Structures are given as C-alpha cells and as structure tokens.
N, CA and C atoms as an extended XYZ file, in Angstrom:
228
Properties=species:S:1:pos:R:3:atomname:S:1:resname:S:1:resid:I:1 pbc="F F F"
N        53.262       21.000       -0.971 N   MET     1
C        52.952       20.422       -0.377 CA  MET     1
C        53.624       19.893        0.808 C   MET     1
N        52.865       20.211        1.711 N   SER     2
C        53.596       19.547        3.393 CA  SER     2
C        54.101       18.208        3.434 C   SER     2
N        55.058       17.950        4.350 N   THR     3
C        55.673       16.764        4.545 CA  THR     3
C        54.624       15.655        4.891 C   THR     3
N        53.579       16.317        6.142 N   LEU     4
C        52.649       15.418        6.187 CA  LEU     4
C        51.516       15.058        4.779 C   LEU     4
N        51.528       16.084        4.449 N   ASP     5
C        50.606       15.824        3.110 CA  ASP     5
C        51.347       14.337        1.805 C   ASP     5
N        52.322       14.466        1.894 N   GLN     6
C        52.879       13.671        0.987 CA  GLN     6
C        53.256       12.600        1.743 C   GLN     6
N        53.581       12.498        2.909 N   LEU     7
C        53.623       11.091        3.724 CA  LEU     7
C        52.068       10.591        3.812 C   LEU     7
N        51.035       11.309        3.748 N   LYS     8
C        49.549       10.681        3.880 CA  LYS     8
C        49.406       10.356        2.460 C   LYS     8
N        49.956       10.547        1.577 N   LYS     9
C        49.651       10.001       -0.061 CA  LYS     9
C        50.630        8.854        0.065 C   LYS     9
N        51.660        8.749        0.585 N   ILE    10
C        52.199        7.591        0.602 CA  ILE    10
C        51.853        6.573        1.203 C   ILE    10
N        51.610        6.362        2.457 N   ILE    11
C        50.859        5.636        3.093 CA  ILE    11
C        49.265        4.910        2.733 C   ILE    11
N        48.596        6.149        2.329 N   ALA    12
C        47.570        5.520        1.510 CA  ALA    12
C        47.538        4.579        0.465 C   ALA    12
N        48.357        4.969       -0.632 N   LYS    13
C        48.749        4.123       -1.449 CA  LYS    13
C        49.062        2.967       -1.018 C   LYS    13
N        49.885        2.441       -0.392 N   VAL    14
C        50.868        1.271        0.079 CA  VAL    14
C        50.081        0.492        0.377 C   VAL    14
N        48.795        1.166        1.023 N   THR    15
C        48.127        0.356        2.351 CA  THR    15
C        46.778        0.478        1.792 C   THR    15
N        46.215        1.249        0.510 N   HIS    16
C        45.163        0.927       -0.123 CA  HIS    16
C        44.424        1.509        0.999 C   HIS    16
N        44.612        3.108        1.954 N   SER    17
C        43.903        3.543        2.674 CA  SER    17
C        43.071        4.464        2.585 C   SER    17
N        42.564        5.143        3.076 N   SER    18
C        42.099        6.574        2.724 CA  SER    18
C        42.724        8.184        3.342 C   SER    18
N        43.337        9.096        3.024 N   GLU    19
C        44.647        9.820        3.487 CA  GLU    19
C        43.517       10.766        4.580 C   GLU    19
N        42.467       10.886        4.374 N   GLN    20
C        41.438       11.451        5.610 CA  GLN    20
C        42.078       10.512        6.730 C   GLN    20
N        42.212        9.786        6.953 N   ASP    21
C        42.027        8.740        8.254 CA  ASP    21
C        43.757        8.985        8.814 C   ASP    21
N        44.575        9.570        7.735 N   ILE    22
C        45.676        9.833        8.700 CA  ILE    22
C        45.858       11.156        8.959 C   ILE    22
N        46.208       11.461       10.280 N   ALA    23
C        46.600       13.157       11.082 CA  ALA    23
C        48.223       12.864       11.598 C   ALA    23
N        48.303       13.665       12.118 N   MET    24
C        49.475       14.200       13.029 CA  MET    24
C        49.677       12.573       14.048 C   MET    24
N        48.492       13.053       15.107 N   ASN    25
C        48.193       12.177       16.077 CA  ASN    25
C        47.550       10.635       15.224 C   ASN    25
N        47.369       10.529       14.345 N   THR    26
C        47.267        9.140       14.364 CA  THR    26
C        48.314        8.529       14.768 C   THR    26
N        48.306        7.396       15.866 N   PRO    27
C        48.913        6.409       16.135 CA  PRO    27
C        49.457        5.057       14.929 C   PRO    27
N        50.731        5.188       14.850 N   LEU    28
C        51.700        4.105       13.757 CA  LEU    28
C        50.774        2.931       13.839 C   LEU    28
N        50.067        2.489       15.318 N   LYS    29
C        49.545        0.696       15.204 CA  LYS    29
C        48.387        1.095       14.431 C   LYS    29
N        47.330        2.457       14.512 N   GLU    30
C        46.254        2.110       13.732 CA  GLU    30
C        46.628        1.851       12.211 C   GLU    30
N        48.233        1.735       11.594 N   ILE    31
C        48.086        2.356       10.527 CA  ILE    31
C        47.344        0.665        9.833 C   ILE    31
N        47.183        0.524        8.982 N   LYS    32
C        46.912       -1.101        8.380 CA  LYS    32
C        47.287       -1.546        7.816 C   LYS    32
N        49.135       -2.135        8.533 N   ALA    33
C        50.379       -1.973        7.596 CA  ALA    33
C        50.877       -3.140        8.369 C   ALA    33
N        51.443       -4.096        7.266 N   ASP    34
C        52.384       -5.347        7.681 CA  ASP    34
C        53.444       -4.911        7.330 C   ASP    34
N        54.754       -5.654        7.938 N   SER    35
C        55.831       -5.571        7.893 CA  SER    35
C        56.238       -5.077        6.197 C   SER    35
N        56.041       -5.735        4.769 N   LEU    36
C        55.835       -5.648        3.723 CA  LEU    36
C        55.559       -3.874        3.340 C   LEU    36
N        54.367       -3.498        4.051 N   HIS    37
C        53.550       -2.638        3.831 CA  HIS    37
C        54.941       -0.967        4.431 C   HIS    37
N        55.137       -1.621        5.487 N   TRP    38
C        56.478       -0.698        6.088 CA  TRP    38
C        57.381       -0.367        5.190 C   TRP    38
N        58.094       -1.773        4.653 N   VAL    39
C        59.167       -1.625        3.797 CA  VAL    39
C        58.830       -0.547        2.610 C   VAL    39
N        57.783       -1.041        2.030 N   GLN    40
C        57.212       -0.191        1.013 CA  GLN    40
C        57.406        1.500        1.208 C   GLN    40
N        56.556        1.654        2.299 N   ILE    41
C        56.390        3.016        2.637 CA  ILE    41
C        57.798        3.626        3.254 C   ILE    41
N        58.853        3.088        3.580 N   ILE    42
C        60.025        3.711        3.884 CA  ILE    42
C        60.638        3.672        2.735 C   ILE    42
N        60.861        3.017        1.904 N   ILE    43
C        61.648        3.064        0.775 CA  ILE    43
C        60.879        3.703       -0.359 C   ILE    43
N        59.521        4.757       -0.251 N   ALA    44
C        58.969        5.448       -0.955 CA  ALA    44
C        59.105        7.218       -0.068 C   ALA    44
N        59.437        7.030        1.039 N   VAL    45
C        59.576        8.574        2.225 CA  VAL    45
C        61.037        8.431        1.846 C   VAL    45
N        62.206        7.635        1.397 N   GLU    46
C        63.766        8.034        1.162 CA  GLU    46
C        63.541        8.506       -0.035 C   GLU    46
N        63.033        8.102       -1.380 N   GLY    47
C        63.147        8.405       -2.808 CA  GLY    47
C        62.367        9.739       -2.595 C   GLY    47
N        61.011       10.155       -1.972 N   THR    48
C        60.314       11.399       -1.827 CA  THR    48
C        60.765       12.157       -1.217 C   THR    48
N        61.563       12.242        0.368 N   PHE    49
C        62.174       13.096        0.890 CA  PHE    49
C        63.438       13.509        0.547 C   PHE    49
N        64.588       12.549       -0.133 N   ASP    50
C        66.086       12.125       -0.078 CA  ASP    50
C        66.226       12.159        1.097 C   ASP    50
N        65.742       11.245        2.123 N   VAL    51
C        66.532       10.933        3.680 CA  VAL    51
C        66.491        9.414        3.640 C   VAL    51
N        67.519        9.075        4.573 N   GLU    52
C        67.344        7.878        5.088 CA  GLU    52
C        67.188        7.735        5.991 C   GLU    52
N        65.834        6.965        6.378 N   VAL    53
C        65.217        6.468        7.723 CA  VAL    53
C        66.182        5.107        8.122 C   VAL    53
N        66.256        5.579        9.241 N   ASP    54
C        66.711        4.916       10.418 CA  ASP    54
C        65.537        3.829       11.126 C   ASP    54
N        65.998        2.747       11.013 N   VAL    55
C        64.360        1.054       11.228 CA  VAL    55
C        64.800        1.609       12.892 C   VAL    55
N        65.522        1.959       13.628 N   ASP    56
C        66.009        1.800       14.771 CA  ASP    56
C        65.329        2.772       15.350 C   ASP    56
N        65.409        4.169       14.737 N   SER    57
C        64.667        5.402       15.155 CA  SER    57
C        63.436        5.418       15.048 C   SER    57
N        62.776        4.681       13.616 N   MET    58
C        61.183        4.665       13.809 CA  MET    58
C        60.972        3.592       14.504 C   MET    58
N        61.216        2.683       14.892 N   LYS    59
C        60.821        1.984       15.852 CA  LYS    59
C        60.562        3.029       17.516 C   LYS    59
N        61.328        3.852       17.740 N   LYS    60
C        60.318        4.894       18.346 CA  LYS    60
C        59.067        5.505       18.169 C   LYS    60
N        58.821        5.539       17.256 N   PHE    61
C        57.909        6.299       16.623 CA  PHE    61
C        56.585        6.320       17.172 C   PHE    61
N        55.486        7.224       17.949 N   VAL    62
C        54.172        6.290       18.133 CA  VAL    62
C        53.231        6.838       17.214 C   VAL    62
N        53.616        8.483       16.828 N   THR    63
C        52.382        8.657       15.728 CA  THR    63
C        53.307        9.067       14.597 C   THR    63
N        51.905        9.524       13.166 N   ILE    64
C        52.429        9.964       12.613 CA  ILE    64
C        53.412       11.422       12.582 C   ILE    64
N        52.934       12.058       13.441 N   GLY    65
C        53.590       13.179       13.433 CA  GLY    65
C        55.280       12.956       14.281 C   GLY    65
N        55.353       11.870       14.991 N   ASP    66
C        56.949       11.354       15.258 CA  ASP    66
C        57.674       11.296       13.713 C   ASP    66
N        56.882       10.511       13.064 N   PHE    67
C        57.538       10.080       11.804 CA  PHE    67
C        57.822       11.773       11.138 C   PHE    67
N        57.100       12.937       10.692 N   VAL    68
C        57.148       14.102       10.202 CA  VAL    68
C        58.069       14.541       10.661 C   VAL    68
N        58.234       14.520       11.943 N   GLN    69
C        59.507       15.297       12.998 CA  GLN    69
C        60.670       14.537       12.154 C   GLN    69
N        60.602       13.427       12.200 N   TYR    70
C        62.198       13.123       11.624 CA  TYR    70
C        62.160       13.309        9.958 C   TYR    70
N        61.130       13.408        9.504 N   ILE    71
C        61.627       13.602        8.123 CA  ILE    71
C        62.247       14.897        8.038 C   ILE    71
N        61.615       15.686        8.795 N   GLU    72
C        61.661       17.389        8.401 CA  GLU    72
C        63.213       17.800        9.032 C   GLU    72
N        63.739       16.953       10.145 N   LYS    73
C        64.796       17.165       10.922 CA  LYS    73
C        66.022       16.083       10.103 C   LYS    73
N        65.524       15.342        9.556 N   THR    74
C        66.810       14.860        8.855 CA  THR    74
C        66.734       14.524        7.068 C   THR    74
N        66.228       15.140        6.816 N   GLY    75
C        65.877       15.499        5.136 CA  GLY    75
C        66.607       16.307        5.123 C   GLY    75
N        67.453       16.526        3.630 N   LYS    76
C        68.370       17.293        3.253 CA  LYS    76
C        67.552       18.387        2.379 C   LYS    76
C-alpha cells in the first residue's frame, strides 16, 4: 500500500470522511478536522510510518502531497 493510500485511510478513519475525497492535491484546509483530529492523525502517522512528525514543519504543509513527501523523506 502506498504512503498516500495509508495516509488517506488514517485521515478518513479519524475524520469519518471518504478516502475518495482525499488526493495528493487536496488542501489540508479542506480536510474536515479540528485540532483533536490532527493530534489523532499525527499519532497514527507516527505509529504507522515509524516517523516523528515535527509540528512546526507540518504547519508549512499546504496539501496532502506535502504531508506524503514529508513522511517519505523522514520515515525510517
């Protein structure tokens, strides 16, 4: 399963949304998630990808693609 597919699955599960609504170019602002959702997403991403998500770096992400690239670049 690709990084994008796994991230879509995590986001969809946490936010109770459809994976089909999430793509590489989807702006993070369009994800229906509050701050608690994002904490849950980050925890799930860290566990799934064995990566530590730097919240300051994440604040610079614009799209899901930015998040995917970060995971692939910093993952172990």
